[in-house]
C-alpha positions as CSV (number, residue, x, y, z in Angstrom):
1,M,-61.2,10.8,-91.9
2,P,-60.5,12.7,-88.6
3,S,-63.2,14.7,-87.0
4,D,-63.2,18.4,-87.9
5,D,-62.4,20.5,-84.8
6,T,-62.2,23.8,-86.6
7,G,-65.8,24.6,-87.2
8,P,-68.1,26.7,-85.0
9,G,-69.2,25.3,-81.7
10,L,-72.0,22.8,-81.6
11,R,-75.0,22.7,-79.3
12,C,-74.5,19.7,-77.0
13,L,-77.0,18.0,-74.7
14,V,-75.4,16.1,-71.8
15,T,-77.4,13.7,-69.7
16,G,-75.8,12.3,-66.6
17,A,-74.0,15.5,-65.8
18,T,-74.4,14.8,-62.0
19,G,-72.4,11.5,-62.6
20,Y,-68.7,10.8,-62.7
21,I,-68.1,11.0,-66.5
22,G,-70.8,13.6,-67.3
23,G,-69.6,16.0,-64.6
24,R,-66.2,16.0,-66.2
25,L,-67.4,16.0,-69.8
26,V,-69.3,19.3,-69.5
27,P,-66.2,21.5,-68.9
28,E,-64.3,19.7,-71.6
29,L,-67.0,20.5,-74.1
30,L,-67.1,24.1,-73.0
31,A,-63.3,24.4,-73.4
32,A,-63.7,23.0,-76.9
33,G,-66.0,25.9,-77.8
34,H,-69.3,24.1,-77.7
35,R,-72.5,25.2,-76.0
36,V,-73.8,22.8,-73.4
37,R,-77.2,22.0,-72.0
38,C,-77.5,19.6,-69.1
39,L,-80.7,17.5,-68.5
40,A,-80.9,16.7,-64.8
41,R,-83.6,15.4,-62.4
42,S,-82.2,17.7,-59.7
43,P,-80.7,20.8,-61.4
44,G,-79.7,22.2,-57.9
45,R,-77.0,19.5,-57.7
46,L,-75.1,21.2,-60.5
47,R,-75.3,24.8,-59.4
48,D,-72.0,24.8,-57.4
49,H,-69.9,23.2,-60.1
50,P,-67.3,25.7,-61.4
51,W,-68.8,25.5,-64.9
52,A,-72.4,26.0,-63.8
53,G,-72.6,29.6,-65.0
54,D,-71.4,28.6,-68.5
55,A,-73.9,25.8,-69.2
56,E,-77.7,25.7,-69.4
57,V,-79.3,23.3,-67.0
58,V,-82.9,22.1,-67.4
59,R,-85.0,19.8,-65.3
60,G,-86.0,16.5,-66.7
61,D,-85.5,12.8,-66.9
62,V,-84.7,10.5,-69.9
63,T,-87.7,8.3,-69.0
64,D,-90.0,11.4,-69.4
65,P,-91.0,12.0,-73.1
66,D,-91.9,15.7,-72.6
67,S,-88.8,16.8,-70.8
68,T,-86.6,14.8,-73.1
69,A,-88.2,16.3,-76.1
70,A,-87.8,19.8,-74.7
71,A,-84.2,19.2,-73.9
72,M,-83.5,18.0,-77.4
73,R,-84.7,21.3,-79.0
74,D,-82.0,22.9,-81.2
75,V,-79.4,20.4,-80.2
76,D,-76.7,19.1,-82.6
77,V,-75.2,16.3,-80.4
78,A,-76.8,14.4,-77.6
79,Y,-74.7,12.6,-75.1
80,Y,-76.3,9.6,-73.4
81,L,-74.4,8.9,-70.1
82,V,-77.1,7.5,-67.9
83,H,-78.1,4.0,-66.8
84,A,-80.5,2.5,-64.3
85,L,-78.1,0.1,-62.7
86,G,-79.0,-0.6,-59.1
87,T,-82.5,0.7,-59.3
88,G,-84.0,-2.7,-58.9
89,A,-84.6,-6.0,-60.6
90,G,-86.2,-4.3,-63.6
91,F,-83.2,-2.0,-64.4
92,E,-82.7,-3.6,-67.8
93,E,-86.2,-2.8,-68.9
94,T,-85.8,0.8,-67.6
95,D,-82.6,1.1,-69.6
96,R,-84.3,-0.3,-72.7
97,R,-87.3,2.0,-72.4
98,A,-85.1,5.1,-71.8
99,A,-82.8,4.4,-74.7
100,R,-85.7,4.0,-77.1
101,L,-87.3,7.2,-75.9
102,F,-84.0,9.1,-76.2
103,G,-83.4,7.8,-79.7
104,E,-87.0,8.6,-80.8
105,R,-86.9,12.2,-79.4
106,A,-83.4,12.8,-80.9
107,R,-84.7,11.7,-84.4
108,A,-87.8,13.9,-84.0
109,A,-85.8,16.9,-83.0
110,G,-83.3,16.5,-85.9
111,V,-80.3,15.9,-83.7
112,R,-77.2,15.2,-85.8
113,R,-75.5,12.7,-83.6
114,V,-76.0,10.6,-80.4
115,V,-72.9,9.7,-78.4
116,Y,-73.0,6.9,-75.8
117,L,-70.4,5.5,-73.5
118,G,-71.1,1.8,-72.8
119,G,-69.1,-1.3,-71.7
120,L,-66.6,-3.3,-73.6
121,T,-68.0,-6.8,-74.1
122,P,-65.9,-10.0,-74.5
123,A,-65.3,-11.6,-77.8
124,G,-67.0,-14.9,-78.6
125,V,-69.2,-14.9,-75.4
126,P,-73.0,-15.2,-76.0
127,E,-74.8,-12.2,-74.7
128,R,-77.0,-14.3,-72.5
129,S,-73.8,-15.3,-70.6
130,L,-72.8,-11.8,-69.8
131,S,-73.6,-10.0,-66.6
132,P,-76.9,-8.1,-66.5
133,H,-74.8,-4.9,-66.3
134,L,-72.8,-5.6,-69.5
135,R,-75.8,-7.1,-71.3
136,S,-77.9,-4.0,-70.7
137,R,-75.0,-1.7,-71.8
138,A,-74.7,-3.7,-75.0
139,E,-78.5,-3.5,-75.7
140,V,-78.6,0.2,-75.1
141,G,-75.8,0.7,-77.7
142,R,-77.8,-1.4,-80.2
143,I,-81.0,0.6,-79.6
144,L,-79.2,3.9,-80.1
145,L,-77.5,2.7,-83.3
146,A,-81.0,1.6,-84.6
147,S,-82.6,4.9,-83.7
148,G,-82.3,6.5,-87.2
149,V,-79.8,9.1,-85.8
150,P,-76.1,8.7,-86.5
151,A,-74.6,7.3,-83.3
152,T,-71.2,6.8,-81.8
153,V,-71.2,4.0,-79.3
154,L,-67.9,3.9,-77.3
155,R,-67.1,0.7,-75.4
156,A,-64.7,0.9,-72.5
157,A,-63.6,-1.7,-69.9
158,V,-62.1,-0.3,-66.7
159,V,-61.8,3.5,-66.5
160,I,-58.9,4.7,-64.4
161,G,-59.1,8.2,-63.0
162,S,-59.3,9.9,-59.6
163,G,-62.6,9.1,-58.1
164,S,-63.7,6.5,-60.5
165,A,-65.3,3.4,-59.0
166,S,-62.8,1.1,-60.8
167,F,-59.9,3.1,-59.5
168,E,-61.3,3.3,-55.9
169,M,-61.9,-0.4,-55.9
170,L,-58.3,-1.1,-57.2
171,R,-56.8,1.4,-54.8
172,Y,-58.5,0.2,-51.6
173,L,-58.1,-3.5,-52.3
174,T,-54.4,-3.0,-52.8
175,E,-53.7,-0.6,-50.0
176,R,-55.8,-2.3,-47.3
177,L,-54.9,-5.9,-48.0
178,P,-51.1,-6.7,-48.1
179,V,-52.2,-10.4,-48.3
180,M,-55.2,-10.9,-50.5
181,V,-57.4,-14.0,-50.9
182,T,-59.1,-13.1,-54.2
183,P,-61.6,-14.4,-56.7
184,S,-60.5,-16.2,-59.8
185,W,-61.3,-13.2,-61.9
186,V,-58.0,-11.6,-60.9
187,H,-56.5,-13.7,-63.7
188,T,-58.8,-12.2,-66.3
189,R,-57.1,-10.0,-69.0
190,I,-58.4,-6.4,-69.1
191,Q,-57.6,-3.3,-71.2
192,P,-58.0,-0.3,-68.9
193,V,-58.3,3.2,-70.2
194,A,-57.5,6.6,-68.6
195,V,-60.4,8.9,-67.9
196,R,-58.7,11.7,-69.8
197,D,-58.6,9.5,-73.0
198,V,-62.3,8.7,-72.5
199,L,-63.1,12.4,-72.2
200,R,-60.9,13.3,-75.2
201,T,-62.8,10.6,-77.3
202,L,-66.2,11.8,-76.1
203,V,-65.5,15.4,-77.1
204,G,-63.9,14.4,-80.4
205,S,-66.9,12.2,-81.3
206,A,-69.2,15.3,-81.5
207,R,-67.7,16.1,-84.9
208,M,-67.7,12.7,-86.5
209,P,-68.8,12.6,-90.2
210,D,-72.6,12.2,-90.6
211,D,-72.1,8.9,-92.5
212,V,-70.4,7.2,-89.5
213,S,-72.7,5.3,-87.2
214,R,-71.1,2.4,-85.4
215,A,-69.5,1.1,-82.2
216,F,-65.9,1.6,-81.3
217,D,-63.7,-0.1,-78.7
218,I,-61.6,2.3,-76.7
219,G,-58.7,1.3,-74.4
220,G,-55.3,2.2,-73.2
221,P,-52.0,0.7,-74.5
222,D,-51.7,-1.9,-71.8
223,V,-53.5,-5.3,-71.4
224,L,-53.2,-6.6,-67.9
225,T,-54.8,-9.1,-65.5
226,Y,-56.4,-7.6,-62.5
227,R,-53.7,-9.2,-60.4
228,Q,-51.1,-7.4,-62.5
229,M,-53.1,-4.2,-62.1
230,M,-52.9,-4.5,-58.3
231,E,-49.2,-5.3,-58.4
232,R,-48.6,-2.2,-60.6
233,Y,-50.7,-0.1,-58.3
234,A,-48.6,-1.1,-55.3
235,A,-45.4,-0.3,-57.2
236,V,-46.6,3.2,-58.4
237,A,-48.0,4.0,-54.9
238,G,-44.7,2.9,-53.2
239,L,-46.3,0.0,-51.3
240,P,-44.6,-3.2,-50.4
241,R,-45.2,-6.1,-52.8
242,R,-48.6,-7.7,-52.3
243,L,-49.2,-11.4,-51.9
244,V,-52.2,-12.5,-54.0
245,V,-53.9,-15.9,-53.5
246,S,-56.9,-16.6,-55.8
247,V,-59.6,-19.1,-54.9
248,P,-62.4,-20.4,-57.1
249,V,-65.1,-20.4,-54.4
250,L,-65.7,-16.7,-54.5
251,T,-68.5,-16.2,-57.0
252,P,-69.1,-12.8,-58.6
253,R,-72.0,-12.2,-56.2
254,L,-69.8,-13.2,-53.1
255,S,-66.8,-11.3,-54.4
256,G,-69.1,-8.2,-54.9
257,Y,-70.0,-8.3,-51.2
258,W,-66.3,-8.9,-50.3
259,V,-65.3,-5.8,-52.3
260,G,-68.1,-3.9,-50.7
261,L,-66.8,-4.7,-47.2
262,V,-63.1,-3.9,-48.0
263,T,-63.5,-0.8,-50.1
264,P,-65.8,2.3,-50.1
265,V,-67.6,1.0,-53.1
266,P,-70.9,-0.6,-51.9
267,A,-71.9,-4.1,-52.9
268,S,-74.7,-2.7,-55.1
269,I,-72.0,-1.2,-57.4
270,A,-69.1,-3.6,-56.7
271,R,-71.1,-6.6,-57.7
272,P,-71.8,-5.6,-61.3
273,L,-68.2,-4.4,-61.6
274,A,-67.0,-7.8,-60.4
275,E,-69.4,-9.7,-62.6
276,S,-68.1,-7.7,-65.6
277,L,-64.6,-9.1,-64.9
278,R,-65.5,-12.7,-65.4
279,H,-64.6,-12.6,-69.1
280,E,-61.7,-11.1,-70.9
281,V,-62.4,-7.5,-72.0
282,V,-59.8,-6.5,-74.6
283,C,-60.2,-4.1,-77.5
284,R,-60.6,-5.9,-80.8
285,E,-60.0,-2.7,-82.9
286,H,-58.7,0.8,-82.6
287,D,-60.7,2.4,-85.5
288,I,-61.7,5.4,-83.3
289,A,-58.3,6.9,-84.1
290,R,-59.4,7.4,-87.7
291,Y,-61.9,10.0,-86.5
292,V,-60.5,11.1,-83.1
293,P,-56.7,10.9,-83.6
294,D,-54.5,9.7,-80.7
295,P,-52.6,12.5,-78.9
296,P,-48.8,12.8,-79.4
297,G,-47.3,9.8,-77.7
298,G,-50.5,7.8,-77.9
299,P,-53.2,7.1,-75.2
300,V,-52.1,7.3,-71.5
301,G,-50.5,4.1,-70.2
302,F,-51.8,2.3,-67.1
303,D,-48.9,3.4,-64.8
304,D,-49.2,7.0,-65.9
305,S,-53.0,7.0,-65.4
306,L,-52.4,5.7,-61.8
307,R,-49.9,8.5,-61.2
308,L,-52.2,11.1,-62.5
309,A,-55.1,9.8,-60.4
310,L,-53.0,9.5,-57.2
311,R,-51.7,13.0,-57.6
312,R,-55.2,14.4,-57.8
313,V,-56.3,12.4,-54.8
314,R,-53.3,13.6,-52.7
315,E,-53.7,17.2,-53.9
316,A,-57.5,17.1,-53.1
317,R,-58.3,18.0,-56.7
318,V,-60.9,15.3,-57.4
319,T,-63.6,17.0,-59.5
320,T,-66.1,14.2,-59.6
321,R,-66.3,10.8,-57.9
322,W,-68.1,7.5,-58.5
323,S,-70.4,8.6,-55.7
324,S,-71.4,11.8,-57.6
325,A,-74.5,9.9,-58.8
326,S,-77.1,9.1,-56.1
327,A,-76.7,5.8,-54.3
328,P,-78.9,3.0,-55.8
329,G,-82.2,2.8,-53.8
330,A,-81.6,6.1,-52.0
331,P,-84.5,8.5,-51.6
332,S,-84.3,11.4,-54.0
333,D,-87.2,13.6,-53.0
334,P,-86.2,16.9,-51.5
335,L,-87.2,17.9,-47.9
336,P,-90.9,18.9,-47.8
337,T,-90.4,22.5,-46.6
338,D,-93.9,23.7,-47.0
339,P,-95.3,24.5,-43.6
340,D,-98.7,23.1,-44.6
341,W,-97.2,19.9,-46.0
342,A,-99.7,17.1,-45.8
343,G,-97.6,14.2,-46.9
344,G,-97.8,12.4,-43.6
345,S,-95.8,12.4,-40.4
346,L,-92.5,14.3,-40.2
347,C,-90.6,13.4,-37.0
348,T,-88.1,15.9,-35.8
349,D,-85.3,16.3,-33.3
350,H,-84.3,20.0,-32.7
351,R,-81.2,21.3,-30.9
352,A,-79.8,24.8,-30.4
353,V,-76.7,25.8,-28.4
354,P,-74.8,29.1,-28.0
355,V,-71.3,29.2,-29.5
356,D,-68.4,31.1,-28.1
357,A,-67.0,31.8,-31.5
358,S,-67.8,33.8,-34.6
359,R,-70.2,32.5,-37.2
360,E,-67.3,32.2,-39.6
361,H,-65.5,29.7,-37.3
362,L,-68.8,27.8,-36.7
363,W,-69.4,27.5,-40.4
364,R,-65.9,26.2,-40.9
365,V,-66.7,23.3,-38.6
366,I,-70.1,22.7,-40.1
367,E,-68.8,22.6,-43.7
368,G,-65.9,20.3,-42.6
369,I,-68.1,17.7,-41.0
370,G,-67.8,14.0,-42.0
371,G,-65.0,12.1,-43.7
372,E,-61.8,12.2,-41.6
373,H,-63.4,14.8,-39.2
374,G,-66.2,12.5,-38.2
375,W,-69.6,13.4,-36.8
376,Y,-68.6,15.0,-33.4
377,S,-70.5,12.5,-31.2
378,F,-70.4,8.8,-30.2
379,P,-68.0,7.6,-32.9
380,L,-68.8,3.9,-32.0
381,A,-72.5,4.5,-32.7
382,W,-71.8,6.1,-36.1
383,A,-69.3,3.3,-36.9
384,V,-71.9,0.6,-36.0
385,R,-74.6,2.3,-38.0
386,G,-72.3,2.5,-41.0
387,G,-71.3,-1.1,-40.7
388,L,-75.0,-2.2,-40.5
389,D,-75.7,-0.2,-43.6
390,R,-72.9,-1.9,-45.5
391,L,-74.2,-5.3,-44.5
392,A,-77.6,-4.3,-45.8
393,G,-76.1,-3.4,-49.1
394,G,-75.9,0.4,-48.4
395,V,-73.1,2.8,-48.9
396,G,-72.0,2.9,-45.2
397,L,-69.6,5.6,-44.0
398,R,-66.7,4.9,-46.2
399,R,-67.5,7.2,-49.1
400,G,-66.0,10.2,-47.2
401,R,-65.8,13.5,-48.9
402,R,-64.8,14.8,-52.3
403,D,-62.9,17.7,-50.8
404,A,-61.6,18.0,-47.2
405,T,-62.9,21.6,-46.6
406,R,-65.4,22.6,-49.2
407,L,-68.8,21.1,-50.0
408,R,-71.2,21.7,-52.9
409,A,-74.7,20.8,-53.6
410,G,-74.9,17.2,-54.8
411,D,-71.8,16.0,-53.0
412,S,-71.8,12.7,-51.3
413,L,-70.7,12.9,-47.7
414,D,-70.3,9.5,-46.0
415,F,-73.9,8.1,-46.1
416,W,-75.4,11.5,-46.7
417,R,-75.9,13.7,-49.8
418,V,-75.7,17.5,-49.7
419,E,-79.2,18.6,-50.7
420,E,-78.8,22.3,-49.9
421,I,-76.0,24.6,-48.9
422,E,-76.2,28.3,-48.2
423,R,-72.6,29.0,-47.5
424,G,-72.2,30.6,-44.0
425,H,-75.7,29.7,-42.9
426,L,-77.2,26.3,-43.8
427,L,-76.1,22.8,-44.6
428,R,-78.9,20.3,-45.3
429,L,-78.0,16.6,-45.8
430,R,-80.3,13.9,-47.1
431,A,-79.6,10.4,-45.8
432,E,-78.6,7.7,-48.4
433,M,-78.4,4.9,-45.8
434,R,-80.9,2.1,-45.8
435,L,-83.9,3.3,-43.8
436,P,-87.6,2.6,-43.6
437,G,-88.3,6.2,-44.7
438,A,-86.5,9.4,-45.7
439,A,-84.2,11.4,-43.4
440,W,-82.5,14.7,-43.4
441,L,-80.0,16.5,-41.1
442,E,-79.9,20.3,-41.1
443,M,-77.1,22.4,-39.5
444,Y,-77.4,26.2,-39.2
445,A,-74.9,28.9,-38.2
446,E,-76.9,31.8,-36.9
447,T,-76.8,35.0,-34.8
448,D,-79.4,35.4,-32.1
449,G,-81.2,38.6,-31.0
450,D,-78.3,39.5,-28.7
451,G,-75.7,39.3,-31.4
452,R,-74.3,36.0,-30.2
453,T,-73.5,33.1,-32.4
454,R,-75.9,30.1,-32.2
455,Y,-75.7,26.6,-33.7
456,R,-79.0,25.1,-34.6
457,Q,-79.6,21.5,-35.7
458,R,-82.6,19.6,-36.9
459,A,-82.9,15.9,-37.7
460,L,-86.0,15.0,-39.7
461,F,-87.5,11.7,-40.6
462,H,-90.5,10.9,-42.8
463,P,-91.4,7.3,-41.8
464,R,-92.6,4.8,-44.4
465,G,-95.4,2.7,-42.9
466,L,-95.5,1.1,-39.5
467,L,-91.8,-0.1,-39.7
468,G,-90.7,3.5,-40.2
469,H,-92.6,4.7,-37.1
470,L,-91.2,1.8,-35.0
471,Y,-87.7,2.6,-36.2
472,W,-88.0,6.3,-35.1
473,W,-89.2,5.4,-31.7
474,A,-86.6,2.7,-31.3
475,V,-83.7,5.1,-31.9
476,A,-85.3,8.1,-30.1
477,P,-83.7,7.2,-26.7
478,F,-80.3,7.6,-28.3
479,H,-81.0,11.1,-29.8
480,A,-79.8,12.9,-26.6
481,V,-76.4,11.2,-26.9
482,V,-76.0,11.3,-30.6
483,F,-77.7,14.5,-31.7
484,G,-77.3,16.3,-28.4
485,G,-73.6,15.4,-28.2
486,M,-73.1,16.4,-31.8
487,A,-74.5,19.9,-31.2
488,R,-72.4,20.5,-28.1
489,N,-69.2,19.2,-29.7
490,I,-69.6,21.2,-32.9
491,A,-70.0,24.3,-30.7
492,R,-66.9,23.4,-28.7
493,A,-64.9,22.7,-31.9
494,A,-65.8,26.2,-33.3
495,A,-64.7,27.8,-30.0
496,K,-61.5,25.8,-29.9
497,G,-60.7,26.8,-33.5
498,E,-61.2,30.5,-32.7
499,R,-59.0,30.3,-29.6
500,A,-56.3,28.5,-31.6
501,G,-56.4,31.4,-34.1
502,T,-57.2,29.2,-37.1
503,A,-58.3,31.4,-40.0
504,P,-62.0,31.1,-41.1
505,P,-62.7,30.6,-44.7
506,D,-62.5,33.8,-46.8
507,D,-65.7,33.4,-48.7
508,Y,-68.1,31.8,-46.2
509,T,-71.0,34.1,-47.1
């Protein structure tokens, strides 16, 4: 029987709200009349989302028994949208332990249903032959189904939506390479699904009957090879026909690095995506429609999902991106701001320059930094540093920005993450590049004692071991060019903007 959408709103717990799917699910649940609590390791990263004032956000981690138990209190439906992919060789054990803990705490708290979004696994392929990514997703689903709490395990292949890793990978491969030498997996059949259908199914699963506890395959109406997907993308995007030549020598590992070099998706994420495409991933059933009915006209087709995604990209209305979640291996600790911090050395580079412009115009330049605007100094040095980071398996500079003019806490910004933003005054970025330590960059728009606008900038580095100290002193001679030039050029850009009469943002404070 279909799920009942007419009852009173449920109390829903969403884990992974800082990620791509979770960040989009929360407003959908709120719009459906549910009450939402988000469990996040860094609650500050959610505060600037448009829905932040309508949802409860609590600090915690699915690997921590106490915070998970507290988050489950008085919850009807718990959404499990996290995974440890990219955290190291032991990510499968971390996923296993977290899923068991989540199920145990859900059962103890009397949660009525657990909902999990996993990966679609190929038919007839032994689990040991699957990629570690798919194997772990399948195991997590089994653990939650065995938890004693009714569970809905949704299994999807490639999710197509503005900002999704799969969409960005498809988009950049097709747009940047008119002639492509590709791995053999471009001939693998795939059943993609539009992100709006994923969200519709996740929301509808909250009201599934209590006696239903099982896995469901979810997909769109089209079954395509990856090659056909690239050809269809080129047609929808108005690009010339692409020439695709597949070769068998590109293993999933090598093709992951290849994708990482060509697209903004780093190898650490591209490789498991590529490995998951080795086998055919096509839905074997569509039973979910018995409980969450298809919309009029059926699920969104592949071409329409591309058009919707491209429209949002072109209109700069991408609400979440694949990079919404922290980069694998990136430091997550906030800047130690305590003046008496005793955590070790904290190396700094401090710059301050007067600005012949208002604070409003200065802030406009600060908040618009990165992406297509660049970093206002020595572009070659930034490009080389980004390239080296990509070669080391990092994110590089290609992630760009979610929005061309506005930033919010938690946004990815090239190889930085917005750790703190006080609109009109402070932007603090935490580095997610590969470094022997943790690094931050602070930019301030201020007014000095004489009422003049001043730009102040601090680069901070917490070295890790001897290598970290050697790294800081090796790059210190370049600080005058990179950081000094950056401060001067930001001040000049603000002054130029004011002289040109460009309007400052209306709500910079």
